N, C-alpha and C positions, 0 to 999 in steps of 0.2 A: 122357242119352237113349240108349236101346238101338238098336243098328244095325238090328235086325230090323223096327223101325217106320218106317225110311226110306221103303220101298216104299208103304206105306198113305198116308203123309203126302204123298209126291210125287204119287200118283194124286189124292188129294183136292184138292190145289191146282191141278193140271193141269185137273181138270174144272171147278173153281171159276172158273178163268181162261179157260175156253172152248177149251182145246187138245184136239185128238185126240192119241192116242199117235204117229200118224204126223207130224203137224205139229210136235209138240214134239221128237221125235227128229231130224227134219230141221233144225230150228233149232239144236239142240245139236250136230249133226254126228256123231251116233251112229246105230247101227242100231236099227230098230224092234224087233228081237229083244232087243237089250241093254236097252232101256228096258222092254220087257215083263217081262224077267227080274227087273229092279230092282223093279218094281211088284208083281210076285208074290212078292218077297222070296226068291227062289232065288239071287239075286246081290247082293252088297253093293257099293254104289257107292263109287268113290274119293271122297275129301273134295273134290278139285277139281271133280269132276263135280256134286256136290251144290251147291257154291257157283255153278257155272255155271247149274244148274237154277234156283236162287233168283234169280239175276240175270235170266235169261230170263223168268221168271214174274212178275218185279217184287216180289219179297218178300224180306224179311231172313232170315238164317239163324236168327235168334231166333224169327221167326213160324213157320218150319218146325219148329223144336224144340218150340213150344208148342201146336201143333195136337193 
């Protein structure tokens, strides 16, 4: 999977699960700015953060990769 697709996929799952950027950022313990940059694909997330996002949203890494 290409890294530049992470942002689009994270945004899609976040919306699907009913999270706002603010609520997801708070649950992840990151800034709203950082989450916004990741979703706009201007910043690449660390793999540990991707795994934490998957855990918080209740999805597997495979599901994130297949979207």
